[in-house]
All heavy atoms as a GROMACS GRO file, in nm:
protein
  654
    1MET      N    1  13.883   9.466   7.732
    1MET     CA    2  13.874   9.570   7.639
    1MET      C    3  14.007   9.604   7.583
    1MET      O    4  14.099   9.637   7.662
    1MET     CB    5  13.804   9.690   7.712
    1MET     CG    6  13.779   9.810   7.613
    1MET     SD    7  13.680   9.924   7.694
    1MET     CE    8  13.790  10.058   7.718
    2GLU      N    9  14.012   9.603   7.458
    2GLU     CA   10  14.146   9.624   7.386
    2GLU      C   11  14.143   9.773   7.339
    2GLU      O   12  14.059   9.821   7.280
    2GLU     CB   13  14.165   9.527   7.269
    2GLU     CG   14  14.299   9.533   7.227
    2GLU     CD   15  14.327   9.415   7.123
    2GLU    OE1   16  14.276   9.292   7.158
    2GLU    OE2   17  14.382   9.443   7.020
    3PRO      N   18  14.262   9.838   7.355
    3PRO     CA   19  14.267   9.978   7.308
    3PRO      C   20  14.266   9.996   7.161
    3PRO      O   21  14.248  10.110   7.117
    3PRO     CB   22  14.393  10.029   7.382
    3PRO     CG   23  14.485   9.909   7.378
    3PRO     CD   24  14.380   9.790   7.416
    4GLY      N   25  14.294   9.908   7.091
    4GLY     CA   26  14.299   9.930   6.938
    4GLY      C   27  14.440   9.937   6.885
    4GLY      O   28  14.456   9.941   6.763
    5LEU      N   29  14.544   9.947   6.959
    5LEU     CA   30  14.671   9.967   6.921
    5LEU      C   31  14.749   9.839   7.002
    5LEU      O   32  14.762   9.852   7.120
    5LEU     CB   33  14.730  10.095   6.969
    5LEU     CG   34  14.872  10.125   6.922
    5LEU    CD1   35  14.879  10.120   6.776
    5LEU    CD2   36  14.932  10.265   6.987
    6THR      N   37  14.806   9.755   6.919
    6THR     CA   38  14.870   9.632   6.983
    6THR      C   39  15.017   9.631   6.960
    6THR      O   40  15.078   9.561   7.026
    6THR     CB   41  14.802   9.508   6.930
    6THR    OG1   42  14.811   9.518   6.782
    6THR    CG2   43  14.652   9.494   6.970
    7ASP      N   44  15.063   9.703   6.852
    7ASP     CA   45  15.206   9.685   6.819
    7ASP      C   46  15.259   9.831   6.811
    7ASP      O   47  15.216   9.928   6.745
    7ASP     CB   48  15.218   9.629   6.674
    7ASP     CG   49  15.356   9.611   6.639
    7ASP    OD1   50  15.454   9.610   6.736
    7ASP    OD2   51  15.391   9.586   6.522
    8TRP      N   52  15.361   9.862   6.899
    8TRP     CA   53  15.424   9.988   6.910
    8TRP      C   54  15.554  10.003   6.827
    8TRP      O   55  15.631  10.098   6.840
    8TRP     CB   56  15.456  10.013   7.056
    8TRP     CG   57  15.344  10.033   7.142
    8TRP    CD1   58  15.277   9.924   7.206
    8TRP    CD2   59  15.266  10.147   7.168
    8TRP    NE1   60  15.171   9.965   7.271
    8TRP    CE2   61  15.156  10.112   7.253
    8TRP    CE3   62  15.277  10.285   7.140
    8TRP    CZ2   63  15.066  10.208   7.300
    8TRP    CZ3   64  15.194  10.376   7.179
    8TRP    CH2   65  15.086  10.332   7.263
    9THR      N   66  15.581   9.910   6.731
    9THR     CA   67  15.702   9.914   6.667
    9THR      C   68  15.690  10.001   6.545
    9THR      O   69  15.795  10.062   6.510
    9THR     CB   70  15.739   9.768   6.612
    9THR    OG1   71  15.628   9.718   6.539
    9THR    CG2   72  15.774   9.685   6.733
   10ASN      N   73  15.582  10.026   6.480
   10ASN     CA   74  15.578  10.117   6.358
   10ASN      C   75  15.491  10.233   6.392
   10ASN      O   76  15.379  10.243   6.324
   10ASN     CB   77  15.502  10.026   6.244
   10ASN     CG   78  15.600   9.921   6.191
   10ASN    OD1   79  15.722   9.927   6.204
   10ASN    ND2   80  15.548   9.808   6.144
   11LEU      N   81  15.540  10.309   6.474
   11LEU     CA   82  15.456  10.426   6.515
   11LEU      C   83  15.449  10.532   6.398
   11LEU      O   84  15.355  10.618   6.406
   11LEU     CB   85  15.522  10.497   6.634
   11LEU     CG   86  15.513  10.410   6.766
   11LEU    CD1   87  15.570  10.485   6.874
   11LEU    CD2   88  15.365  10.386   6.800
   12ASP      N   89  15.538  10.524   6.313
   12ASP     CA   90  15.540  10.630   6.207
   12ASP      C   91  15.434  10.591   6.095
   12ASP      O   92  15.396  10.682   6.022
   12ASP     CB   93  15.672  10.646   6.129
   12ASP     CG   94  15.725  10.506   6.072
   12ASP    OD1   95  15.676  10.395   6.118
   12ASP    OD2   96  15.816  10.511   5.995
   13THR      N   97  15.363  10.479   6.103
   13THR     CA   98  15.260  10.450   6.009
   13THR      C   99  15.124  10.469   6.075
   13THR      O  100  15.016  10.467   5.991
   13THR     CB  101  15.280  10.298   5.959
   13THR    OG1  102  15.267  10.211   6.075
   13THR    CG2  103  15.410  10.272   5.893
   14ILE      N  104  15.125  10.502   6.186
   14ILE     CA  105  14.986  10.514   6.256
   14ILE      C  106  14.953  10.653   6.241
   14ILE      O  107  15.016  10.750   6.260
   14ILE     CB  108  14.999  10.486   6.418
   14ILE    CG1  109  15.049  10.345   6.443
   14ILE    CG2  110  14.872  10.516   6.490
   14ILE    CD1  111  15.081  10.310   6.581
   15GLY      N  112  14.820  10.671   6.202
   15GLY     CA  113  14.762  10.806   6.178
   15GLY      C  114  14.705  10.862   6.303
   15GLY      O  115  14.752  10.839   6.413
   16ALA      N  116  14.597  10.934   6.284
   16ALA     CA  117  14.528  10.995   6.404
   16ALA      C  118  14.481  10.880   6.497
   16ALA      O  119  14.424  10.791   6.439
   16ALA     CB  120  14.416  11.083   6.356
   17PHE      N  121  14.500  10.903   6.628
   17PHE     CA  122  14.466  10.800   6.709
   17PHE      C  123  14.378  10.862   6.833
   17PHE      O  124  14.437  10.886   6.949
   17PHE     CB  125  14.582  10.722   6.760
   17PHE     CG  126  14.543  10.593   6.849
   17PHE    CD1  127  14.491  10.482   6.781
   17PHE    CD2  128  14.567  10.590   6.977
   17PHE    CE1  129  14.458  10.372   6.839
   17PHE    CE2  130  14.541  10.464   7.031
   17PHE     CZ  131  14.477  10.365   6.984
   18TYR      N  132  14.261  10.907   6.813
   18TYR     CA  133  14.176  10.963   6.917
   18TYR      C  134  14.044  10.939   6.878
   18TYR      O  135  14.007  10.928   6.761
   18TYR     CB  136  14.219  11.114   6.935
   18TYR     CG  137  14.213  11.197   6.816
   18TYR    CD1  138  14.108  11.259   6.760
   18TYR    CD2  139  14.346  11.210   6.738
   18TYR    CE1  140  14.101  11.337   6.649
   18TYR    CE2  141  14.344  11.287   6.623
   18TYR     CZ  142  14.227  11.344   6.573
   18TYR     OH  143  14.219  11.420   6.466
   19PRO      N  144  13.949  10.959   6.972
   19PRO     CA  145  13.803  10.936   6.938
   19PRO      C  146  13.749  11.045   6.837
   19PRO      O  147  13.802  11.162   6.842
   19PRO     CB  148  13.738  10.959   7.076
   19PRO     CG  149  13.839  10.972   7.185
   19PRO     CD  150  13.971  10.982   7.114
   20PHE      N  151  13.643  11.013   6.767
   20PHE     CA  152  13.585  11.103   6.675
   20PHE      C  153  13.678  11.159   6.572
   20PHE      O  154  13.657  11.279   6.528
   20PHE     CB  155  13.508  11.210   6.764
   20PHE     CG  156  13.409  11.154   6.860
   20PHE    CD1  157  13.433  11.181   6.996
   20PHE    CD2  158  13.304  11.083   6.833
   20PHE    CE1  159  13.352  11.123   7.091
   20PHE    CE2  160  13.217  11.025   6.917
   20PHE     CZ  161  13.248  11.053   7.061
   21GLN      N  162  13.765  11.091   6.533
   21GLN     CA  163  13.865  11.154   6.419
   21GLN      C  164  13.782  11.174   6.302
   21GLN      O  165  13.694  11.074   6.260
   21GLN     CB  166  13.982  11.061   6.405
   21GLN     CG  167  13.950  10.921   6.360
   21GLN     CD  168  14.080  10.846   6.369
   21GLN    OE1  169  14.190  10.894   6.398
   21GLN    NE2  170  14.065  10.707   6.339
   22GLY      N  171  13.802  11.275   6.238
   22GLY     CA  172  13.735  11.289   6.108
   22GLY      C  173  13.608  11.399   6.123
   22GLY      O  174  13.551  11.448   6.033
   23PHE      N  175  13.577  11.415   6.258
   23PHE     CA  176  13.471  11.510   6.287
   23PHE      C  177  13.497  11.646   6.325
   23PHE      O  178  13.423  11.726   6.376
   23PHE     CB  179  13.372  11.439   6.400
   23PHE     CG  180  13.300  11.332   6.347
   23PHE    CD1  181  13.337  11.203   6.367
   23PHE    CD2  182  13.176  11.344   6.270
   23PHE    CE1  183  13.266  11.094   6.317
   23PHE    CE2  184  13.106  11.233   6.227
   23PHE     CZ  185  13.156  11.112   6.262
   24GLU      N  186  13.638  11.681   6.308
   24GLU     CA  187  13.684  11.819   6.345
   24GLU      C  188  13.606  11.919   6.274
   24GLU      O  189  13.575  12.024   6.311
   24GLU     CB  190  13.836  11.830   6.320
   24GLU     CG  191  13.926  11.735   6.393
   24GLU     CD  192  13.944  11.607   6.338
   24GLU    OE1  193  13.884  11.561   6.236
   24GLU    OE2  194  14.019  11.525   6.411
   25TRP      N  195  13.582  11.884   6.143
   25TRP     CA  196  13.512  11.993   6.059
   25TRP      C  197  13.369  12.017   6.122
   25TRP      O  198  13.326  12.146   6.131
   25TRP     CB  199  13.497  11.953   5.913
   25TRP     CG  200  13.421  11.830   5.895
   25TRP    CD1  201  13.444  11.711   5.907
   25TRP    CD2  202  13.274  11.830   5.880
   25TRP    NE1  203  13.341  11.625   5.905
   25TRP    CE2  204  13.229  11.692   5.882
   25TRP    CE3  205  13.171  11.919   5.872
   25TRP    CZ2  206  13.102  11.642   5.860
   25TRP    CZ3  207  13.025  11.871   5.860
   25TRP    CH2  208  13.001  11.734   5.849
   26LEU      N  209  13.305  11.927   6.176
   26LEU     CA  210  13.179  11.936   6.244
   26LEU      C  211  13.190  12.037   6.363
   26LEU      O  212  13.105  12.113   6.384
   26LEU     CB  213  13.122  11.810   6.269
   26LEU     CG  214  12.971  11.808   6.318
   26LEU    CD1  215  12.866  11.879   6.224
   26LEU    CD2  216  12.924  11.670   6.354
   27LEU      N  217  13.297  11.999   6.442
   27LEU     CA  218  13.315  12.082   6.574
   27LEU      C  219  13.349  12.225   6.532
   27LEU      O  220  13.295  12.318   6.601
   27LEU     CB  221  13.432  12.007   6.654
   27LEU     CG  222  13.398  11.871   6.708
   27LEU    CD1  223  13.519  11.822   6.774
   27LEU    CD2  224  13.278  11.868   6.792
   28VAL      N  225  13.435  12.250   6.434
   28VAL     CA  226  13.469  12.396   6.403
   28VAL      C  227  13.340  12.450   6.338
   28VAL      O  228  13.321  12.574   6.380
   28VAL     CB  229  13.572  12.381   6.294
   28VAL    CG1  230  13.591  12.521   6.233
   28VAL    CG2  231  13.710  12.329   6.351
   29ALA      N  232  13.255  12.395   6.264
   29ALA     CA  233  13.127  12.452   6.207
   29ALA      C  234  13.042  12.494   6.320
   29ALA      O  235  12.988  12.602   6.329
   29ALA     CB  236  13.066  12.356   6.108
   30GLY      N  237  13.025  12.398   6.421
   30GLY     CA  238  12.953  12.422   6.532
   30GLY      C  239  12.995  12.544   6.621
   30GLY      O  240  12.928  12.626   6.676
   31ALA      N  241  13.129  12.556   6.636
   31ALA     CA  242  13.194  12.659   6.711
   31ALA      C  243  13.166  12.795   6.642
   31ALA      O  244  13.146  12.902   6.702
   31ALA     CB  245  13.337  12.622   6.736
   32VAL      N  246  13.190  12.801   6.509
   32VAL     CA  247  13.162  12.922   6.426
   32VAL      C  248  13.021  12.952   6.440
   32VAL      O  249  12.985  13.082   6.458
   32VAL     CB  250  13.210  12.899   6.291
   32VAL    CG1  251  13.168  13.009   6.199
   32VAL    CG2  252  13.363  12.888   6.282
   33CYS      N  253  12.922  12.868   6.429
   33CYS     CA  254  12.796  12.900   6.443
   33CYS      C  255  12.752  12.953   6.582
   33CYS      O  256  12.678  13.063   6.582
   33CYS     CB  257  12.700  12.775   6.409
   33CYS     SG  258  12.694  12.730   6.238
   34PHE      N  259  12.814  12.895   6.681
   34PHE     CA  260  12.777  12.941   6.818
   34PHE      C  261  12.845  13.077   6.835
   34PHE      O  262  12.780  13.176   6.878
   34PHE     CB  263  12.842  12.857   6.916
   34PHE     CG  264  12.826  12.898   7.065
   34PHE    CD1  265  12.712  12.899   7.127
   34PHE    CD2  266  12.937  12.962   7.126
   34PHE    CE1  267  12.699  12.932   7.255
   34PHE    CE2  268  12.929  13.014   7.260
   34PHE     CZ  269  12.810  12.994   7.316
   35TRP      N  270  12.964  13.120   6.780
   35TRP     CA  271  13.023  13.238   6.781
   35TRP      C  272  12.944  13.343   6.715
   35TRP      O  273  12.927  13.467   6.771
   35TRP     CB  274  13.166  13.221   6.723
   35TRP     CG  275  13.249  13.353   6.722
   35TRP    CD1  276  13.318  13.407   6.836
   35TRP    CD2  277  13.265  13.448   6.624
   35TRP    NE1  278  13.375  13.526   6.805
   35TRP    CE2  279  13.360  13.552   6.665
   35TRP    CE3  280  13.233  13.439   6.480
   35TRP    CZ2  281  13.392  13.646   6.585
   35TRP    CZ3  282  13.279  13.542   6.404
   35TRP    CH2  283  13.358  13.644   6.459
   36VAL      N  284  12.894  13.313   6.601
   36VAL     CA  285  12.815  13.405   6.529
   36VAL      C  286  12.679  13.450   6.600
   36VAL      O  287  12.640  13.566   6.620
   36VAL     CB  288  12.773  13.372   6.377
   36VAL    CG1  289  12.671  13.450   6.325
   36VAL    CG2  290  12.908  13.362   6.296
   37TRP      N  291  12.615  13.335   6.660
   37TRP     CA  292  12.497  13.356   6.728
   37TRP      C  293  12.519  13.441   6.856
   37TRP      O  294  12.445  13.522   6.891
   37TRP     CB  295  12.439  13.218   6.768
   37TRP     CG  296  12.320  13.232   6.869
   37TRP    CD1  297  12.194  13.259   6.831
   37TRP    CD2  298  12.329  13.217   7.008
   37TRP    NE1  299  12.115  13.264   6.942
   37TRP    CE2  300  12.198  13.246   7.066
   37TRP    CE3  301  12.434  13.194   7.096
   37TRP    CZ2  302  12.179  13.250   7.188
   37TRP    CZ3  303  12.406  13.184   7.230
   37TRP    CH2  304  12.268  13.210   7.281
   38TRP      N  305  12.638  13.412   6.929
   38TRP     CA  306  12.663  13.481   7.046
   38TRP      C  307  12.681  13.631   7.026
   38TRP      O  308  12.620  13.710   7.091
   38TRP     CB  309  12.797  13.420   7.112
   38TRP     CG  310  12.831  13.486   7.225
   38TRP    CD1  311  12.917  13.590   7.243
   38TRP    CD2  312  12.789  13.464   7.368
   38TRP    NE1  313  12.936  13.635   7.378
   38TRP    CE2  314  12.845  13.555   7.450
   38TRP    CE3  315  12.695  13.374   7.425
   38TRP    CZ2  316  12.842  13.551   7.584
   38TRP    CZ3  317  12.673  13.375   7.558
   38TRP    CH2  318  12.742  13.478   7.636
   39HIS      N  319  12.756  13.666   6.922
   39HIS     CA  320  12.765  13.807   6.878
   39HIS      C  321  12.632  13.874   6.847
   39HIS      O  322  12.615  13.993   6.878
   39HIS     CB  323  12.882  13.830   6.789
   39HIS     CG  324  13.014  13.810   6.842
   39HIS    ND1  325  13.075  13.900   6.931
   39HIS    CD2  326  13.102  13.698   6.837
   39HIS    CE1  327  13.195  13.856   6.966
   39HIS    NE2  328  13.208  13.731   6.914
   40TYR      N  329  12.563  13.807   6.765
   40TYR     CA  330  12.422  13.855   6.725
   40TYR      C  331  12.338  13.893   6.846
   40TYR      O  332  12.281  13.989   6.853
   40TYR     CB  333  12.360  13.765   6.627
   40TYR     CG  334  12.224  13.788   6.603
   40TYR    CD1  335  12.176  13.900   6.512
   40TYR    CD2  336  12.105  13.732   6.658
   40TYR    CE1  337  12.055  13.941   6.483
   40TYR    CE2  338  11.984  13.762   6.640
   40TYR     CZ  339  11.953  13.865   6.545
   40TYR     OH  340  11.822  13.889   6.528
   41ARG      N  341  12.348  13.796   6.938
   41ARG     CA  342  12.247  13.792   7.053
   41ARG      C  343  12.292  13.921   7.149
   41ARG      O  344  12.213  13.981   7.194
   41ARG     CB  345  12.254  13.662   7.135
   41ARG     CG  346  12.160  13.666   7.236
   41ARG     CD  347  12.020  13.662   7.187
   41ARG     NE  348  11.937  13.692   7.291
   41ARG     CZ  349  11.812  13.732   7.282
   41ARG    NH1  350  11.758  13.749   7.176
   41ARG    NH2  351  11.734  13.749   7.398
   42CYS      N  352  12.433  13.936   7.161
   42CYS     CA  353  12.485  14.039   7.237
   42CYS      C  354  12.450  14.176   7.178
   42CYS      O  355  12.425  14.263   7.244
   42CYS     CB  356  12.638  14.026   7.255
   42CYS     SG  357  12.692  13.897   7.366
   43ILE      N  358  12.456  14.185   7.045
   43ILE     CA  359  12.428  14.301   6.980
   43ILE      C  360  12.278  14.349   6.994
   43ILE      O  361  12.236  14.456   7.026
   43ILE     CB  362  12.468  14.301   6.827
   43ILE    CG1  363  12.615  14.306   6.816
   43ILE    CG2  364  12.402  14.422   6.754
   43ILE    CD1  365  12.670  14.277   6.673
   44VAL      N  366  12.194  14.244   6.985
   44VAL     CA  367  12.039  14.270   6.996
   44VAL      C  368  12.024  14.298   7.144
   44VAL      O  369  11.938  14.408   7.169
   44VAL     CB  370  11.959  14.138   6.960
   44VAL    CG1  371  11.822  14.152   6.997
   44VAL    CG2  372  11.980  14.120   6.812
   45ASP      N  373  12.075  14.251   7.242
   45ASP     CA  374  12.050  14.277   7.380
   45ASP      C  375  12.096  14.414   7.414
   45ASP      O  376  12.027  14.496   7.493
   45ASP     CB  377  12.108  14.170   7.479
   45ASP     CG  378  12.029  14.043   7.476
   45ASP    OD1  379  11.920  14.044   7.425
   45ASP    OD2  380  12.096  13.938   7.519
   46GLU      N  381  12.228  14.452   7.379
   46GLU     CA  382  12.282  14.578   7.409
   46GLU      C  383  12.196  14.691   7.332
   46GLU      O  384  12.183  14.803   7.391
   46GLU     CB  385  12.428  14.585   7.371
   46GLU     CG  386  12.512  14.497   7.467
   46GLU     CD  387  12.647  14.489   7.413
   46GLU    OE1  388  12.692  14.550   7.305
   46GLU    OE2  389  12.728  14.409   7.486
   47ASP      N  390  12.163  14.669   7.203
   47ASP     CA  391  12.072  14.769   7.147
   47ASP      C  392  11.945  14.790   7.214
   47ASP      O  393  11.902  14.904   7.232
   47ASP     CB  394  12.045  14.713   6.995
   47ASP     CG  395  11.984  14.823   6.912
   47ASP    OD1  396  12.024  14.938   6.917
   47ASP    OD2  397  11.885  14.782   6.841
   48ARG      N  398  11.887  14.686   7.272
   48ARG     CA  399  11.760  14.701   7.347
   48ARG      C  400  11.775  14.782   7.465
   48ARG      O  401  11.700  14.880   7.502
   48ARG     CB  402  11.696  14.558   7.376
   48ARG     CG  403  11.574  14.580   7.451
   48ARG     CD  404  11.506  14.435   7.480
   48ARG     NE  405  11.600  14.339   7.519
   48ARG     CZ  406  11.655  14.343   7.646
   48ARG    NH1  407  11.622  14.418   7.739
   48ARG    NH2  408  11.749  14.240   7.687
   49GLU      N  409  11.899  14.746   7.533
   49GLU     CA  410  11.920  14.824   7.666
   49GLU      C  411  11.942  14.970   7.634
   49GLU      O  412  11.900  15.048   7.698
   49GLU     CB  413  12.037  14.762   7.734
   49GLU     CG  414  12.018  14.637   7.788
   49GLU     CD  415  12.136  14.562   7.858
   49GLU    OE1  416  12.230  14.630   7.862
   49GLU    OE2  417  12.126  14.439   7.887
   50MET      N  418  12.017  15.003   7.535
   50MET     CA  419  12.050  15.140   7.490
   50MET      C  420  11.916  15.211   7.457
   50MET      O  421  11.907  15.333   7.498
   50MET     CB  422  12.150  15.136   7.389
   50MET     CG  423  12.291  15.104   7.430
   50MET     SD  424  12.344  15.230   7.552
   50MET     CE  425  12.507  15.158   7.583
   51ARG      N  426  11.829  15.147   7.386
   51ARG     CA  427  11.717  15.209   7.338
   51ARG      C  428  11.622  15.247   7.466
   51ARG      O  429  11.567  15.354   7.473
   51ARG     CB  430  11.629  15.120   7.241
   51ARG     CG  431  11.575  15.198   7.135
   51ARG     CD  432  11.522  15.107   7.020
   51ARG     NE  433  11.611  14.990   7.003
   51ARG     CZ  434  11.559  14.872   6.998
   51ARG    NH1  435  11.434  14.833   7.025
   51ARG    NH2  436  11.646  14.771   6.974
   52GLU      N  437  11.624  15.150   7.561
   52GLU     CA  438  11.539  15.174   7.683
   52GLU      C  439  11.599  15.295   7.759
   52GLU      O  440  11.528  15.378   7.820
   52GLU     CB  441  11.542  15.048   7.768
   52GLU     CG  442  11.462  14.936   7.702
   52GLU     CD  443  11.451  14.800   7.792
   52GLU    OE1  444  11.541  14.820   7.884
   52GLU    OE2  445  11.399  14.719   7.742
   53ALA      N  446  11.732  15.295   7.768
   53ALA     CA  447  11.796  15.404   7.840
   53ALA      C  448  11.773  15.539   7.786
   53ALA      O  449  11.743  15.641   7.839
   53ALA     CB  450  11.954  15.370   7.860
   54ALA      N  451  11.785  15.545   7.636
   54ALA     CA  452  11.766  15.658   7.574
   54ALA      C  453  11.621  15.714   7.586
   54ALA      O  454  11.594  15.831   7.602
   54ALA     CB  455  11.788  15.648   7.411
   55ASP      N  456  11.522  15.615   7.583
   55ASP     CA  457  11.384  15.655   7.607
   55ASP      C  458  11.356  15.703   7.739
   55ASP      O  459  11.294  15.815   7.772
   55ASP     CB  460  11.296  15.540   7.590
   55ASP     CG  461  11.272  15.495   7.440
   55ASP    OD1  462  11.311  15.574   7.356
   55ASP    OD2  463  11.232  15.379   7.417
   56TYR      N  464  11.427  15.651   7.849
   56TYR     CA  465  11.415  15.694   7.992
   56TYR      C  466  11.477  15.832   8.007
   56TYR      O  467  11.419  15.917   8.068
   56TYR     CB  468  11.485  15.592   8.071
   56TYR     CG  469  11.489  15.633   8.218
   56TYR    CD1  470  11.392  15.623   8.303
   56TYR    CD2  471  11.598  15.680   8.279
   56TYR    CE1  472  11.382  15.667   8.431
   56TYR    CE2  473  11.613  15.729   8.398
   56TYR     CZ  474  11.496  15.724   8.492
   56TYR     OH  475  11.491  15.762   8.613
   57TYR      N  476  11.580  15.862   7.949
   57TYR     CA  477  11.646  15.989   7.950
   57TYR      C  478  11.568  16.088   7.886
   57TYR      O  479  11.562  16.208   7.918
   57TYR     CB  480  11.800  15.993   7.901
   57TYR     CG  481  11.890  15.913   7.991
   57TYR    CD1  482  11.982  15.836   7.953
   57TYR    CD2  483  11.876  15.925   8.135
   57TYR    CE1  484  12.069  15.750   8.033
   57TYR    CE2  485  11.965  15.866   8.224
   57TYR     CZ  486  12.066  15.787   8.171
   57TYR     OH  487  12.140  15.721   8.261
   58ARG      N  488  11.508  16.066   7.777
   58ARG     CA  489  11.416  16.152   7.703
   58ARG      C  490  11.288  16.191   7.784
   58ARG      O  491  11.261  16.308   7.781
   58ARG     CB  492  11.380  16.101   7.565
   58ARG     CG  493  11.474  16.106   7.461
   58ARG     CD  494  11.417  16.082   7.326
   58ARG     NE  495  11.532  16.037   7.230
   58ARG     CZ  496  11.556  15.899   7.210
   58ARG    NH1  497  11.466  15.809   7.260
   58ARG    NH2  498  11.649  15.868   7.136
   59ARG      N  499  11.233  16.087   7.847
   59ARG     CA  500  11.125  16.123   7.941
   59ARG      C  501  11.150  16.200   8.050
   59ARG      O  502  11.084  16.301   8.084
   59ARG     CB  503  11.060  15.992   7.983
   59ARG     CG  504  10.968  15.908   7.881
   59ARG     CD  505  10.887  15.806   7.960
   59ARG     NE  506  10.953  15.742   8.062
   59ARG     CZ  507  11.021  15.615   8.054
   59ARG    NH1  508  11.034  15.562   7.937
   59ARG    NH2  509  11.085  15.563   8.143
   60CYS      N  510  11.265  16.167   8.126
   60CYS     CA  511  11.299  16.237   8.251
   60CYS      C  512  11.383  16.358   8.224
   60CYS      O  513  11.381  16.446   8.312
   60CYS     CB  514  11.375  16.152   8.342
   60CYS     SG  515  11.280  16.013   8.381
   61GLY      N  516  11.448  16.381   8.118
   61GLY     CA  517  11.536  16.488   8.093
   61GLY      C  518  11.683  16.459   8.140
   61GLY      O  519  11.704  16.407   8.248
   62ILE      N  520  11.780  16.485   8.056
   62ILE     CA  521  11.919  16.449   8.092
   62ILE      C  522  11.965  16.532   8.221
   62ILE      O  523  12.034  16.472   8.298
   62ILE     CB  524  12.020  16.488   7.979
   62ILE    CG1  525  11.984  16.410   7.852
   62ILE    CG2  526  12.162  16.484   8.009
   62ILE    CD1  527  12.018  16.266   7.867
   63ALA      N  528  11.929  16.660   8.232
   63ALA     CA  529  11.977  16.734   8.339
   63ALA      C  530  11.920  16.674   8.485
   63ALA      O  531  11.985  16.690   8.582
   63ALA     CB  532  11.925  16.875   8.334
   64ARG      N  533  11.818  16.612   8.483
   64ARG     CA  534  11.749  16.556   8.600
   64ARG      C  535  11.811  16.413   8.628
   64ARG      O  536  11.809  16.379   8.745
   64ARG     CB  537  11.600  16.539   8.592
   64ARG     CG  538  11.538  16.678   8.601
   64ARG     CD  539  11.384  16.663   8.595
   64ARG     NE  540  11.346  16.580   8.708
   64ARG     CZ  541  11.228  16.500   8.712
   64ARG    NH1  542  11.153  16.501   8.609
   64ARG    NH2  543  11.214  16.424   8.812
   65CYS      N  544  11.856  16.354   8.527
   65CYS     CA  545  11.903  16.208   8.541
   65CYS      C  546  12.050  16.190   8.567
   65CYS      O  547  12.098  16.088   8.610
   65CYS     CB  548  11.862  16.136   8.430
   65CYS     SG  549  11.698  16.102   8.395
   66ILE      N  550  12.137  16.308   8.538
   66ILE     CA  551  12.279  16.288   8.558
   66ILE      C  552  12.322  16.396   8.657
   66ILE      O  553  12.280  16.516   8.640
   66ILE     CB  554  12.352  16.322   8.420
   66ILE    CG1  555  12.316  16.201   8.332
   66ILE    CG2  556  12.501  16.319   8.449
   66ILE    CD1  557  12.378  16.204   8.197
   67SER      N  558  12.400  16.357   8.756
   67SER     CA  559  12.432  16.446   8.861
   67SER      C  560  12.546  16.530   8.822
   67SER      O  561  12.610  16.511   8.710
   67SER     CB  562  12.453  16.382   8.998
   67SER     OG  563  12.563  16.288   8.971
   68ALA      N  564  12.598  16.625   8.898
   68ALA     CA  565  12.716  16.703   8.867
   68ALA      C  566  12.830  16.631   8.845
   68ALA      O  567  12.925  16.678   8.766
   68ALA     CB  568  12.719  16.828   8.961
   69ASP      N  569  12.852  16.517   8.910
   69ASP     CA  570  12.978  16.443   8.903
   69ASP      C  571  12.972  16.345   8.779
   69ASP      O  572  13.067  16.269   8.760
   69ASP     CB  573  13.010  16.377   9.024
   69ASP     CG  574  12.908  16.268   9.067
   69ASP    OD1  575  12.795  16.272   8.999
   69ASP    OD2  576  12.923  16.204   9.174
   70GLY      N  577  12.863  16.351   8.707
   70GLY     CA  578  12.848  16.262   8.576
   70GLY      C  579  12.794  16.123   8.610
   70GLY      O  580  12.783  16.044   8.520
   71LYS      N  581  12.774  16.091   8.723
   71LYS     CA  582  12.720  15.960   8.769
   71LYS      C  583  12.553  15.966   8.752
   71LYS      O  584  12.499  16.049   8.781
   71LYS     CB  585  12.754  15.917   8.904
   71LYS     CG  586  12.914  15.896   8.930
   71LYS     CD  587  12.936  15.863   9.072
   71LYS     CE  588  13.087  15.852   9.084
   71LYS     NZ  589  13.120  15.823   9.216
   72PRO      N  590  12.496  15.854   8.684
   72PRO     CA  591  12.359  15.863   8.673
   72PRO      C  592  12.287  15.841   8.822
   72PRO      O  593  12.338  15.782   8.900
   72PRO     CB  594  12.336  15.729   8.586
   72PRO     CG  595  12.462  15.639   8.619
   72PRO     CD  596  12.575  15.734   8.637
   73ARG      N  597  12.176  15.903   8.810
   73ARG     CA  598  12.088  15.893   8.918
   73ARG      C  599  11.942  15.902   8.888
   73ARG      O  600  11.914  15.946   8.781
   73ARG     CB  601  12.110  16.006   9.022
   73ARG     CG  602  12.086  16.143   8.973
   73ARG     CD  603  12.115  16.254   9.083
   73ARG     NE  604  12.092  16.387   9.031
   73ARG     CZ  605  11.981  16.445   9.030
   73ARG    NH1  606  11.872  16.388   9.069
   73ARG    NH2  607  11.974  16.575   8.967
   74ARG      N  608  11.865  15.854   8.964
   74ARG     CA  609  11.719  15.854   8.944
   74ARG      C  610  11.657  15.994   8.973
   74ARG      O  611  11.705  16.062   9.076
   74ARG     CB  612  11.638  15.751   9.018
   74ARG     CG  613  11.690  15.611   8.990
   74ARG     CD  614  11.623  15.564   8.875
   74ARG     NE  615  11.662  15.430   8.837
   74ARG     CZ  616  11.651  15.366   8.733
   74ARG    NH1  617  11.589  15.432   8.623
   74ARG    NH2  618  11.680  15.247   8.702
   75PRO      N  619  11.574  16.043   8.904
   75PRO     CA  620  11.496  16.167   8.924
   75PRO      C  621  11.446  16.191   9.072
   75PRO      O  622  11.435  16.298   9.123
   75PRO     CB  623  11.397  16.181   8.824
   75PRO     CG  624  11.428  16.092   8.721
   75PRO     CD  625  11.508  15.987   8.778
   76SER      N  626  11.407  16.081   9.131
   76SER     CA  627  11.352  16.079   9.267
   76SER      C  628  11.462  16.116   9.369
   76SER      O  629  11.432  16.157   9.474
   76SER     CB  630  11.283  15.955   9.297
   76SER     OG  631  11.376  15.840   9.301
   77GLU      N  632  11.582  16.089   9.328
   77GLU     CA  633  11.690  16.118   9.433
   77GLU      C  634  11.722  16.253   9.439
   77GLU      O  635  11.717  16.333   9.348
   77GLU     CB  636  11.816  16.034   9.398
   77GLU     CG  637  11.808  15.881   9.387
   77GLU     CD  638  11.928  15.827   9.339
   77GLU    OE1  639  12.039  15.885   9.322
   77GLU    OE2  640  11.927  15.704   9.320
   78THR      N  641  11.765  16.303   9.557
   78THR     CA  642  11.801  16.446   9.576
   78THR      C  643  11.947  16.454   9.551
   78THR      O  644  12.026  16.366   9.576
   78THR     CB  645  11.755  16.498   9.713
   78THR    OG1  646  11.818  16.430   9.812
   78THR    CG2  647  11.604  16.505   9.721
   79VAL      N  648  11.987  16.574   9.505
   79VAL     CA  649  12.130  16.591   9.484
   79VAL      C  650  12.214  16.629   9.623
   79VAL      O  651  12.167  16.669   9.701
   79VAL     CB  652  12.153  16.722   9.386
   79VAL    CG1  653  12.309  16.744   9.366
   79VAL    CG2  654  12.086  16.700   9.265
   0.00000   0.00000   0.00000
């Protein structure tokens, strides 16, 4: 198996020498798409969690769900 480079005398004339050269734009586009999807998914998940927490606190009442030290607790727990 030959590496593709046989003469080391004219190194200044050799261009890019790595696999998949020319596909950098595709990798960058894929990374940007993944980045946008990741942030969208995090926002959707966090929004759902906050909505569920707000509904829970509305049903149980804030005074019953938060103890005096500010830490959350379930209404079934005693103070």
